[in-house]
C-alpha positions in Angstrom: 0.0 -0.1 0.1 3.0 2.2 0.6 4.8 3.5 -2.6 7.7 5.9 -3.6 6.4 8.7 -5.4 7.5 9.8 -9.0 7.5 13.3 -10.2 3.9 13.0 -12.1 2.1 11.2 -9.5 -0.7 13.6 -8.7 -3.8 14.0 -6.7 -4.6 15.6 -3.1 -2.0 15.4 -0.4 -2.6 14.7 3.3 0.8 15.7 4.9 0.4 15.0 8.6 2.3 14.9 11.9 1.1 14.6 15.4 -2.6 15.1 14.8 -2.0 18.1 12.4 -2.4 18.5 8.7 -0.5 20.7 6.2 -2.8 23.3 4.8 -0.6 26.0 2.6 -2.9 29.0 1.8 -5.3 27.3 4.3 -6.4 24.5 1.8 -5.4 20.9 1.0 -2.7 20.8 -1.6 -3.6 19.3 -4.9 -1.3 18.6 -7.9 1.7 16.9 -9.1 4.3 15.5 -6.6 7.0 17.8 -7.9 5.1 20.8 -7.3 4.9 20.1 -3.6 8.6 18.8 -3.3 7.4 15.2 -2.6 9.1 13.4 -5.2 11.0 10.1 -4.1 9.0 10.2 -0.8 7.0 7.4 0.5 3.2 7.8 0.6 -0.2 5.9 1.0 -2.9 6.0 -1.1 -6.0 6.4 1.1 -8.8 7.1 -1.3 -10.1 9.3 -4.0 -11.7 12.6 -4.2 -13.1 14.4 -7.4 -11.6 11.5 -9.6 -8.2 12.2 -8.3 -6.1 9.8 -5.6 -5.7 11.1 -2.3 -2.4 10.5 -0.7 -1.0 10.3 3.0 2.6 11.2 4.0 3.8 11.2 7.4 6.0 14.4 7.8 5.8 17.9 9.4 6.3 21.2 7.5 7.6 24.4 9.1 4.6 26.3 8.5 0.8 26.0 7.9 0.6 22.8 10.1 -3.1 23.0 11.6 -5.8 21.1 13.0 -8.0 19.2 10.4 -10.9 21.1 12.0 -9.7 23.8 9.5 -11.4 21.5 6.9 -14.7 21.0 8.9 -16.7 23.5 6.5 -15.6 21.8 3.5 -17.6 19.0 1.6 -18.1 16.0 3.9 -16.3 13.6 1.8 -13.1 15.7 1.6 -13.1 16.2 5.3 -13.7 12.6 6.0 -10.8 11.7 3.7 -8.5 14.3 5.3 -9.6 13.0 8.9 -8.8 9.6 7.9 -5.2 10.4 6.9 -4.5 12.3 9.9 -5.7 9.3 12.0 -3.6 6.8 9.9 -0.7 9.1 10.4 -1.0 9.0 13.9 -1.7 5.3 14.1 1.7 4.7 12.2 3.4 7.1 14.6 2.4 5.6 17.7 3.1 1.9 16.5 6.7 2.3 15.4 7.5 -0.4 18.1 5.8 -3.7 19.4 4.0 -3.2 22.6 4.7 -6.9 23.2 8.3 -7.4 22.5 9.6 -3.8 21.6 10.8 -4.6 18.2 10.5 -2.3 15.3 7.2 -2.5 13.3 6.6 -2.1 9.7 3.2 -1.0 7.9 1.3 -4.1 6.2 1.4 -4.3 2.5 -2.3 -5.4 2.2 -4.4 -3.7 4.9 -4.3 -0.9 7.3 -2.2 -2.6 10.1 1.4 -2.4 11.7 3.2 -5.7 11.8 5.9 -6.9 14.1 8.7 -9.1 12.3 9.7 -10.6 15.4 6.8 -11.9 17.4 4.4 -11.6 14.4 1.7 -9.4 16.5 -0.4 -7.4 14.2 -1.9 -4.0 15.4 -5.1 -2.4 13.7 -6.0 1.3 14.0 -8.4 1.7 17.1 -11.7 3.7 16.9 -13.4 5.1 19.9 -17.1 4.8 19.8 -19.1 7.6 21.1 -22.7 8.5 21.4 -24.0 12.0 20.8 -27.8 12.6 21.7 -30.3 15.6 20.9 -32.9 15.8 23.7 -36.4 17.4 23.0 -38.9 18.6 25.5 -41.8 19.9 23.8 -40.6 23.0 21.7 -37.4 22.9 23.4 -34.2 21.2 22.9 -31.3 20.8 25.6 -27.9 22.3 24.5 -25.0 22.8 26.5 -21.6 24.9 26.2 -18.6 22.2 26.6 -15.5 23.4 28.5 -13.4 22.7 25.7 -15.4 25.2 23.4 -14.4 28.6 24.1 -15.9 30.0 21.0 -19.5 30.2 22.5 -20.8 27.2 20.5 -23.7 25.3 22.1 -24.3 21.8 21.0 -26.0 18.5 22.2 -24.6 16.2 24.7 -22.1 13.6 24.0 -19.6 11.0 25.5 -17.5 8.0 24.8 -18.7 4.3 25.2 -17.1 2.5 28.3 -16.1 -1.1 28.3 -18.8 -3.3 28.4 -21.5 -0.8 27.7 -24.2 -1.0 25.2 -24.8 2.4 23.1 -28.2 2.8 24.9 -26.7 2.4 28.4 -23.7 4.8 27.3 -26.3 7.4 26.3 -28.1 7.0 29.6 -25.2 7.5 31.7 -23.6 10.2 29.8 -26.8 12.3 29.9 -27.3 11.7 33.6 -23.8 12.6 34.5 -23.7 15.6 32.4 -27.3 17.1 33.0 -29.0 14.9 35.8 -32.0 14.1 33.5 -33.4 10.8 32.2 -34.6 10.3 28.5 -36.9 7.9 26.8 -37.6 7.0 23.2 -34.0 6.9 22.2 -33.7 6.3 18.5 -30.7 6.0 16.3 -30.1 8.8 13.5 -26.7 8.5 11.8 -23.0 8.2 12.3 -19.9 10.2 11.4 -16.3 9.5 11.8 -14.7 12.1 14.0 -11.1 12.4 13.9 -10.4 14.0 17.3 -8.7 11.7 17.6 -10.0 8.6 16.5 -13.6 8.5 17.3 -16.7 7.2 15.5 -19.9 9.3 16.5 -23.3 7.5 16.7 -26.1 10.0 16.8 -29.4 9.6 18.5 -32.5 11.6 19.1 -34.4 11.3 22.5 -37.3 12.8 24.4 -37.1 14.2 28.0 -38.5 11.9 30.6 -37.7 13.2 34.1 -35.3 15.2 36.2 -34.3 18.7 36.9 -31.6 20.0 34.7 -28.1 20.5 36.5 -25.0 20.6 34.4 -21.7 19.1 35.4 -19.3 22.0 35.9 -16.4 19.7 35.2 -17.6 18.7 31.9 -19.9 22.1 30.7 -19.7 25.5 31.2 -23.4 25.9 30.8 -26.4 23.9 29.7 -30.3 24.8 29.1 -33.3 24.3 27.2 -33.8 26.5 24.2 -36.9 27.2 22.1 -36.6 25.9 18.7 -36.8 29.3 17.1 -34.4 31.1 19.6 -31.1 29.1 19.6 -27.7 30.1 20.6 -24.6 29.8 18.3 -24.5 26.1 16.8 -21.9 23.8 15.5 -21.1 24.3 11.9 -22.7 22.6 9.2 -21.7 19.3 8.1 -21.2 18.1 11.7 -23.5 15.3 13.1 -24.4 17.5 16.1 -25.6 20.3 13.7 -27.7 17.6 11.9 -29.4 16.5 15.1 -30.2 20.0 16.1 -31.7 20.7 12.6 -33.7 17.5 12.7 -35.0 18.4 16.2 -35.9 21.9 15.1 -37.7 20.6 12.1 -39.9 18.1 14.3 -40.8 20.9 16.7 -41.5 23.1 14.0 -43.9 20.5 12.3 -45.7 19.7 15.6 -46.2 23.5 16.5 -47.8 24.0 12.9 -50.1 20.9 13.4 -51.5 22.3 16.7 -52.4 25.8 15.2 
């Protein structure tokens, strides 16, 4: 899967190191390998975008190394491929040596894996499952501002699935821990790969059941019930969080119009 680049190899280039990506002039580089001084280097082909291959190289550039979040408002397919590249680069960086015997590892030639030539151990990229839930109470939706979000954005509740949990159990636990409420009518909506750093977001909608809202200050700066037509600053379009909010708003609006 890894190959040495020639001058005329062309496509999109994911150049990544330490969970960051090279975006010269704020965009993903595209064109011939020679244009970006990549000839002779080794790269992985990780997919295709707009009829051209997308390549991954594990290296850092002096400038313009940023978070892949910079591409979050681009088309979903491009963001997902770039996120895939960043995650694979980090996987290979963190699996240079075998965790069992300490020997040096090498990438597999047939699949996304790292191989130990000494003890024959095989490692695959690990994905952390997360749940994300939009909770509706009549014409209101529960939104929260997370401690890690310092830009005023309010979003729906989310959290990692713990060992031995079902998705439903994880949703109930996270909601109770972060907001002190219980929900009912939990139903699956969609999923989204989320490269921060290597998650798979599984999105649900739910209805409020019982409990008085008290947000966990260790996780959240604020939380509240917001009327569907008076919402705070929301996550960017293209995120599964934004989709959940928009789907909930559409449901609230439709039911409100039926009552008129």
